[in-house]
N, C-alpha and C positions, 0 to 999 in steps of 0.2 A: 727571020726576025720574030715571028710569033712564038717560035719555040724558045728563043732567048727570053722573051718577055714572060712566058710561062714559068721559066726557070727562076727568073728574078722574083716573081710573085711567090713561087714556092719557097724561095730563100727567105723572103720577108715574113711569111706567115708560119713557116714550119721549122726552118733551120735552127733558129735560136732556141726555142723550147725543146727541140729534139736533142741538140747538143747538151743542153742543161740536164735533161733526163738521163742521157747516156753517161755524162760525167759524174753526176751525183750517185747514180747506180753503181758506177765503177768504184767510187769511194767507199760504198757500203760493202761490196763483195771482194775488194782488193786483198783482204787479209786471209782469205780462205782458199785452201788448195784441196784437190782430190787426186787420188792415184788412179790412173787408167792403165790397164794391161793390154799390150799388143805384142804378139809374137814372143811371149815369155819375158817381155821387158816392161818395167813399170815407168810411166811418165807422170810427172807432176804437172797438173793443169790447174790454173787459177780459175776460180768461178767467174772472174771478170774478164777473161781473155776475149770472149766473143764481143763484149762491150768495147774493150780496148781496140780490137781490130776494126771496129766500125769507124774509129778515128782515121785510119788509113784510107778507108773507103770514102768517107766524106771529104777528106783533104784532096784525094785524087779526083773525085768528081768535080769539086770546085775548080781545080786547076785545069782539067781537060775540057770541061763544059763551059766554064765562065772565065777562064784565064786569070783566076784570082789566086795569088800566092799568099801564104801565111806570112805576115810581116815580121820576120825574126829580127831580134836586136843583135844577135851574134852572127857575124859574117859567115857566109858559105854553109849555112845550116842545110839548106836544100841540097847543095852539092854533096854534103857529107852523107845525107840519107842515100843518095844515088850511089856514091862511091862505096859506102859500106855494103850495100846490096851486091855490087860488083865484086867486092872483096870476099863476101860470103860465097858467092857463086863460084869464084875462082878457087877458093879453098875446097869447096864441095867437088869441083872438077878434078883438082889435084888428088884429092882422096880417092875418087872413083878410079883414076888411072893407077894409083899405087896399090890399093887393097880392095877395090870394089866398093859397093854401096854399104853404108852403115845406117840402118834404120833409125837407131837412137839419135845419132847426130843429125840426120836429115830432119826429123820431126822436132827435136828439142832445140837445136841450134839454128839450122837454116830457116825453117818455117817460123821458129820462135822469134827470130829477129824481125820478121815482118810484123809480128804481134807487138814487139817492143816499139817499133816505129809508130804503130797505131796508137799505143798509149801516149807517146809523146805528142803526136798530132792532135789527139783528142784533148789533151791538156792545153795545147796552144789554141785550139778552136774555142775552148771554153773561156780562156782568158781574154781572147779577142772579142768574144760576144758579151761577156758579163763584167769586164773591166775589174778594177781593184775591189769593188764591193763584192763581186762574185768570188774573188780569191779569198776574201775574209770569210765568207760563208763556207767555202770549201774547206778552209782550215778548221772551222768549227765542226763540220761534218766528219772529217777525218779524225779529229781529236775525240769527238763523241764516240765514234766507232771503236777506236783504240781503248778508250776508258771503259766502254761496255765489255769488250773482250777481256780486258785485264780484270774487271770486277768479277766476271764469271769464272775466270781462271783461279783467282784467289779464293773465291767461295768454294769451289771444288777442291782446291788445294788442301784446305782445312777439313773438308768433309772426308777426303781420302786419308789425310793424316790421322784423323781420329776414328778411322774405321767405320765411318757412317756411310761412306760410298766406296765401292770397290772399283779400282782402275788398274788394269794390268800394266804396271810400269816398274822397272827394277829400281830406278832412282827417282824418288818423288819429284825432285827438281827438274827432271826431264819432262815432267808433265807440261812445263812451260813451252815445250816445242809441239804442243798439240795441233796447231793449225799450220805450222811450218817448222823447219829445222830451227834450232835455237839461235844460230847466227843470223839466219834470215829474219826471224821475228825481232831480234835485237836491232837489226838494221832498220826494219820498218819503224820501230819505236824511236830510233834516233832521227829519222826523217820527220816524224810527227813532232818530235821535240823541237826541231828547228822551226817548224811551222808555228809552234806555240811561242817560242822566243820572239820571232818576228812579229807575231800578232800582239804579244804583250808590249813590245816596244812602241807600238802605234796606238795602243788602247789602254792608257793609264787607269781608266775606270774599271777595267777587267783584271786588275792586278791580283786581287784575292783569289778569284777563280783560276786564273792562269798559273799562279803559284801552286795551287792544289793539283792542277792537271799535270804540270811539269814534274812535281814531286812524285806523283803516282806513276807517271811514265818512267821516271828514274828508278822507281821501285821495281817496275817490270823488267827493266834492263838488268838491274842487280840480280833478280831471280833467274834470269836466263843463264847467268854465270858465263857469259861470253866475254873473254878477256879483252879482245879488241874493242868491243862495244863499250865496256867500262872505261877503258882508256880514252876513247873518243868522247865519251860523255863528259869527262873531266876537261878535255881540250875545248869542248864547246862552251863550257862555263867561262873559261879564260878568254876565248875568242870574242864572245858576245859582251863580256865586260870591257874588253879592250876597245871594242867598236861602239860602246855606249848604248848597247841595246838594253842592258840591265845595270843596276848599281849594286854595291856591296850589300846593302840592306836586303835587297830582294834575294841575292844569293844566300845570305844567312838564313832567311826565312825558308827557302826551298830546302837547303841542307838540313835545317832543324826539323822540318816536317818529314823529310825523307828518313832521318834517323829515328824519329818517333814511329814511323810506319814499319821500319825494319825491326824495331824492338817490340812491335805490337805482338809478334809471334811469341816472344818470351812472356809477355803479359797474359796472353791467352793460355799458354801452358801453365802458368802460375794459377790462373783462375780455375783451370780444369783440375789441377791438383787439389785445390780447396774443395771443389765439388765432389771429387772421388772420396776425399777424406770425410766429408759430411755424410755421404751416402754409405760410408763404410766399405767401399770397394778398394781393393789393393791397387789396382791399376786399370787404366783404360786400354792397356795393351797397345800403346802407341809405339810404332817402330818406323824408322826412316833410314834409308840407306845413306852412307856417308856421301857428302857432296864434294865434288871436285870442280875446280875452275878449268881443268883440262883432264883428259884421259890419255894414258900412254898410247892406246891404239889410235886416237884422234891425231896426236902429235906425229906418230909414225906415218899415218896416211898422208898428212899434210906435207911433211918433208919429202916423203917418197914421191908424191905427185909432182912437186916442184922440180925435183932432180930429174925425174923421167921426162917432164915437159922440156927442160933445158936440153936434155940429150936429143930429143926429137928435133928441136930447133937447130942445134949444132950440126945435126946430120943433114939438114936442108935449110940453111939460113935465109935464103932468098924467098922461096915459095912456101916454106913450112912443110909439115908432114901431111897436111890436108885435113879437112874437117872430119873429126872422128878418129884421127890417128892415135890419140892417146888411148882411147878405148881399145882400138885394135892392138896396140902395143901390149896391153894387159893380157890379151889372148896369147900372144907370142911368149911373154915372160912367165906365163902361168900365174901371174899375180892378179887375183880378181878384186880383192878389196871391195866386195859388194856390201852395201849397207841397205838393208830392207829392200833388196833386189834392185837397187838403183846403182848405176855405174858410178864409181869414184870419178870426180872431176878434178881438174888441175886447180889446186887451191891458191890461185893467183890469177887475177884477170889479165895482168900484163904478160905473164908466162904463157897463159892460154893463147893469147893473140900471137905471140912470137912462135910458139910451137906449131900451131895449126894453120896460121896465116902467113908466117914468115915476115921478113922485113917489109915486103910490099904491102901486105894487109895491115900490119902493125902501123905503118906510116900513115895510113888513112885515119886511124883513130888518134895517132899522135898529133897530126897537124890540126885536127879539129880541137883536140884537147888544148893545144897552144892558144887557139882563138878563144876558147872558154876562159882560160887563165888570164889572158890579156883583158878581156871584158871584165872579169872578176876583179882584177887589180884596179881598174878604173872605178868600179863600184866601191871598193874598200876605201880608196883615197877620198872619194866623194863623201862617204859616210863619216870617215874620221875627221874630215875638215868641216863639214857642214851639218852632220847629223840629220840629213834630210833625204835619205835614200828611200826609194819606193819599197812597197811590200815585196814586190818581185825580187828586187836586189837583195833585200835582207834575207829572204828565204834562200836565194841562190848562194849567198856567202856561207850559209850553213851546210846545205846538202852536198855541194861539190866536194869540200874537204872530206866529208863523211864517206862519200863514194870513193874518192881517190885513196884515202888512207886504208879503209877496210878492204879495198880491192887488192892490196898488196899481199894479203894472206888468205883471201877468200875469193870465190868466184862470184863477183857482184855485177858482172856485165848484164845479166838478164833479170835484174831486180826491177820488177814492174813499177813499184811505187816511186822509185827514183825518177824514171823516165816520164812518168805521168806528171809529177810535180815539176820536174825540170822543164817539160814542155810548157807549163803554165807560166814559167818565170822568164822565158826568152822571147816573148812576144812584145812588140812595140805597142804600147797603149797610148792613145791620144788624150793624155791628161797630164797635169802637172805632177811633180814629185810629191810623195805622200807627206802629210803633216800629221802630227800627233792629234788624236781625237780627244779633246778635253771635255 
């Protein structure tokens, strides 16, 4: 009994500030990755992974020492975490039987999934501790982090363009993949965009600043030249207008400011021309590689990965090929498709699950996905009829479609920011639905 009392005292005095520190620190480091080499293979490790994993540790300690579960609003969430770990273990075992161990798959996929669960649990613990005001603050921190990153990127973009600063990149627009691949970065921007739309819908007094933030984030998405992200960005405007998060006037302001920002580059080029003419200089020797929304090699890799993934699944539809089977198949077919010494992944979350987990593992994610969609549908109906949805529900309505749509043509299953924000949105909070802050 004394031990339990000590644990409760520890919880009251330390747990909340510790969760707050870990969550806000995660928000600051979430957008930065480093490459780590092991056995001639490069792994992408997020600077916030250790912080995210702490969520799994804290959630497990609460459950086993105090028998306290996280109060999820979506049914069977705890069961899903357990079932998904079993599915990953089974896929790892199947792979070990068929082709032996695969270091890359073990570290990036199997152990990586525990990190993903940690991010989700940390987000849930944060929401449970700090309620909706904490979520508002978290939205501000994530937005500020993204705006700062974009500001630095745009600054160096023009410094590189005008030969003031040298950066070894073939296509200048590829500079926007500086902290992560461009599709990953565009996905992160879309998630923060959803946060801002939800925040704006409940904070009319913040309209001016939110319009500026959203326009700037849209500019960042535009400069990533990720086609899927650009399409989803347009979809979000329609979705949030339909659900009364924003009105047409706000949309026009955002689009107008976005067009002004896009054309600011032309204005800067014009002013530099006047400057060189005034100085009597023929040219500043500005050169920039042609920009493409897609590259032939990228399209080839994407289609190739999907076809090969489907072949693996058809060869073993029930149990799949095993975790790492796609990478192993590259060795057999002599098709490496290595980009920056990273293995090519299957460019579809759904095909990845089918290929390496089979119908058994895929069904685990499918059944939980159905629970998410059922809950999401109830939130959409509530919002459409009453316009009184909580901040959690408003965010969830945005980020889930982003994840599901972009996952059709990209490997989005291990995107940390989604699970971190998702975890914050699926916790029952003991408070009334949100009202607009006048």
